[in-house]
C-alpha positions as CSV (number, residue, x, y, z in Angstrom):
1,M,24.9,1.3,23.7
2,K,27.9,-0.4,25.3
3,Q,30.8,-2.2,23.7
4,I,30.2,-5.9,23.4
5,R,33.2,-8.2,23.8
6,K,32.2,-11.4,22.0
7,L,32.8,-14.8,23.6
8,P,33.5,-17.9,21.6
9,P,30.3,-19.3,20.0
10,P,28.6,-22.2,21.7
11,E,29.8,-25.6,20.7
12,S,26.4,-26.4,19.3
13,H,26.7,-23.5,16.9
14,I,30.1,-24.6,15.8
15,R,28.8,-28.1,15.2
16,Y,25.8,-26.8,13.2
17,L,28.1,-24.7,11.0
18,A,30.0,-27.9,10.2
19,A,26.9,-29.7,9.1
20,P,25.9,-29.9,5.4
21,N,24.1,-26.8,4.1
22,P,23.5,-25.1,7.5
23,R,20.7,-22.5,7.4
24,Y,19.5,-20.2,10.1
25,D,15.9,-21.0,9.2
26,E,16.6,-24.6,10.1
27,Y,18.6,-23.9,13.2
28,P,17.8,-26.6,15.8
29,A,15.7,-25.4,18.8
30,V,18.2,-26.7,21.4
31,A,21.1,-25.1,19.7
32,K,19.2,-21.8,19.4
33,Q,18.7,-21.8,23.2
34,D,22.4,-22.3,23.6
35,L,22.9,-19.3,21.3
36,R,20.5,-17.1,23.3
37,E,22.2,-18.0,26.6
38,Q,25.7,-17.2,25.2
39,L,24.6,-13.9,23.6
40,V,22.9,-12.8,26.8
41,R,25.9,-13.9,28.9
42,E,28.5,-12.0,26.8
43,Q,26.2,-8.8,26.9
44,R,26.0,-9.3,30.6
45,G,22.2,-9.3,30.7
46,L,21.6,-6.1,28.7
47,C,20.0,-5.5,25.3
48,C,22.6,-4.7,22.6
49,Y,20.9,-1.4,21.8
50,C,18.9,0.2,24.6
51,L,20.7,-1.6,27.5
52,C,17.5,-2.7,29.2
53,R,17.5,-6.1,31.1
54,I,17.1,-9.2,29.0
55,Q,16.7,-12.9,29.9
56,S,17.6,-15.9,27.7
57,A,14.2,-17.5,27.8
58,V,12.1,-17.9,24.7
59,G,9.9,-14.9,24.2
60,S,12.1,-12.7,26.5
61,V,14.9,-11.9,24.0
62,K,15.4,-11.7,20.2
63,I,18.4,-13.1,18.4
64,E,19.3,-10.0,16.4
65,H,21.2,-10.0,13.1
66,W,23.1,-6.7,13.0
67,R,23.2,-7.2,9.2
68,S,19.7,-8.4,8.4
69,R,19.1,-11.9,7.1
70,K,17.0,-10.6,4.2
71,L,19.7,-8.2,2.9
72,H,22.8,-10.1,4.0
73,P,21.9,-13.9,3.9
74,E,25.7,-14.7,3.8
75,S,26.0,-13.3,7.4
76,A,22.9,-15.1,8.9
77,L,25.1,-17.6,10.8
78,D,28.1,-15.4,11.4
79,Y,28.5,-15.3,15.1
80,Q,30.0,-11.8,15.0
81,N,26.8,-10.7,13.4
82,L,24.6,-12.1,16.1
83,L,23.5,-10.1,19.1
84,A,20.8,-10.3,21.8
85,A,18.1,-7.7,21.7
86,C,15.1,-6.9,23.9
87,M,11.6,-7.5,22.6
88,G,11.4,-3.8,21.8
89,G,7.8,-3.2,22.7
90,E,6.5,-6.3,21.0
91,E,4.1,-8.9,22.6
92,P,5.7,-12.3,21.7
93,L,3.6,-15.2,20.6
94,D,6.7,-17.4,20.3
95,D,10.4,-16.9,19.4
96,D,9.9,-16.2,15.7
97,T,6.4,-14.8,15.3
98,P,6.0,-11.8,17.5
99,V,2.6,-10.0,17.7
100,L,2.9,-6.2,17.6
101,G,1.4,-5.0,20.8
102,R,2.2,-1.3,20.8
103,S,2.2,1.8,18.5
104,P,5.2,2.0,16.1
105,R,6.1,5.1,18.0
106,I,7.0,2.8,21.0
107,L,8.7,0.0,19.1
108,H,12.5,0.2,19.4
109,C,15.7,-1.7,19.0
110,D,15.4,-4.6,16.6
111,S,11.6,-4.3,16.6
112,S,12.0,-0.8,15.0
113,K,15.1,-1.6,13.0
114,G,13.7,-4.5,11.0
115,K,15.9,-5.1,7.9
116,S,17.6,-1.7,8.0
117,D,21.4,-1.5,8.2
118,L,23.3,0.4,10.9
119,K,26.6,2.1,10.4
120,W,28.3,0.8,13.6
121,N,28.1,-2.6,15.3
122,P,28.4,-2.5,19.1
123,A,30.4,-5.8,18.9
124,E,32.8,-4.5,16.3
125,R,36.4,-5.5,17.4
126,D,38.3,-2.5,16.0
127,R,36.0,0.3,17.1
128,N,34.6,1.1,20.5
129,I,30.9,2.1,20.1
130,E,31.2,3.9,23.4
131,D,33.5,6.5,21.8
132,R,30.7,7.4,19.4
133,I,27.9,7.9,21.9
134,R,27.0,10.8,24.2
135,Y,23.9,11.8,26.2
136,G,21.8,14.9,26.6
137,S,20.5,16.2,29.9
138,D,17.1,14.8,29.2
139,G,18.4,11.3,28.6
140,T,18.7,11.6,24.8
141,I,21.3,9.3,23.2
142,M,23.3,11.0,20.5
143,S,26.4,10.7,18.3
144,D,28.6,13.4,16.7
145,D,28.5,11.2,13.6
146,K,25.4,12.7,11.8
147,E,24.6,9.5,10.0
148,F,24.7,7.3,13.1
149,D,23.0,10.0,15.1
150,A,20.0,9.8,12.8
151,E,20.0,6.0,13.0
152,L,19.8,6.1,16.7
153,S,16.6,8.0,16.6
154,E,15.0,7.0,13.3
155,I,16.0,3.4,12.9
156,L,16.4,2.1,16.5
157,N,14.0,4.7,18.0
158,L,16.2,4.9,21.1
159,N,15.0,8.4,21.9
160,N,11.3,7.6,22.5
161,D,10.0,9.2,25.6
162,L,9.9,5.9,27.6
163,L,13.6,5.1,27.1
164,K,14.7,8.7,27.7
165,E,12.7,8.7,31.0
166,K,14.3,5.4,32.1
167,R,17.9,6.6,31.3
168,I,17.5,9.9,33.0
169,G,15.8,8.1,36.0
170,V,18.9,5.9,36.4
171,L,21.2,8.9,36.2
172,D,19.2,11.0,38.6
173,G,19.1,8.1,41.1
174,F,22.9,7.8,40.9
175,T,23.7,11.5,41.3
176,K,21.3,11.8,44.3
177,A,22.9,8.8,46.0
178,M,26.4,10.3,45.6
179,R,25.8,13.2,48.0
180,G,28.2,16.1,47.9
181,K,31.2,16.5,45.6
182,P,33.0,13.2,45.2
183,S,36.8,13.0,45.0
184,R,38.5,11.8,41.8
185,D,39.3,8.5,43.6
186,K,35.7,8.0,44.4
187,L,34.6,8.8,40.9
188,Q,37.1,6.2,39.6
189,K,35.7,3.6,41.9
190,W,32.1,4.4,40.8
191,L,33.3,4.2,37.1
192,S,34.8,0.8,37.7
193,F,31.5,-0.4,39.5
194,W,29.2,0.8,36.7
195,N,31.5,-0.6,34.0
196,G,31.4,-3.9,35.8
197,D,35.1,-4.2,36.1
198,Q,35.1,-6.0,39.4
199,N,33.3,-9.2,38.1
200,N,31.5,-10.7,35.2
201,N,28.1,-10.4,36.7
202,D,25.2,-8.8,34.9
203,L,25.5,-5.0,34.4
204,R,23.0,-2.5,35.7
205,E,20.3,-1.4,33.3
206,Y,21.1,1.7,31.2
207,C,24.5,1.8,32.9
208,Q,26.2,3.6,30.1
209,I,24.6,7.0,30.8
210,V,26.1,6.9,34.3
211,V,29.5,5.8,32.8
212,W,29.4,8.7,30.4
213,W,28.5,11.1,33.2
214,I,31.3,10.0,35.4
215,Q,33.8,10.1,32.5
216,K,32.8,13.7,31.9
217,R,33.3,14.6,35.5
218,L,36.7,12.9,35.5
219,A,37.7,14.8,32.4
220,R,37.0,18.1,34.1
221,A,38.6,17.1,37.4
């Protein structure tokens, strides 16, 4: 996961909240597309949980409620509660009625989470989710917080074999491209690049495992 810095909600979302008795179930289609685009933009093109590439088109991304609509209906339209998640191994029929296309062992992110609650929100203003995440040499994502560590694997299923392979593949590609022992200055430049500090363009998929690796090297330097 990577810290999400929320942008202002779309104007259409603000207008809908001001309408009489707004309900997420009746959210207008045009406004929902505005919402998708803003969520993907602020997450810089990555899923809020696994950090795979997402697009704002219908059927390519899910509007995720960090606190589920079923258990927390009062938060259904709270923009701070809304994130953009990948399809998580589902075959979409349309935006709201996905058809499960894979084994539950493969489903991940919101598709695995369902109505479950999570301890930490990657968009929480007062806590940086990146401080709570580390990675294993095989691409496993972990946390020193035992409760959250269990949620990463058991609720979000972020340690299925496919995701671990993708993360470790990105890290292996980066370390092989570095060649030799990089200087501290070079590591700082790479860190800035993988963090996307130079611009507001889309981030690289699974970027956080490389960020974590560079930060470890810098801490030892």
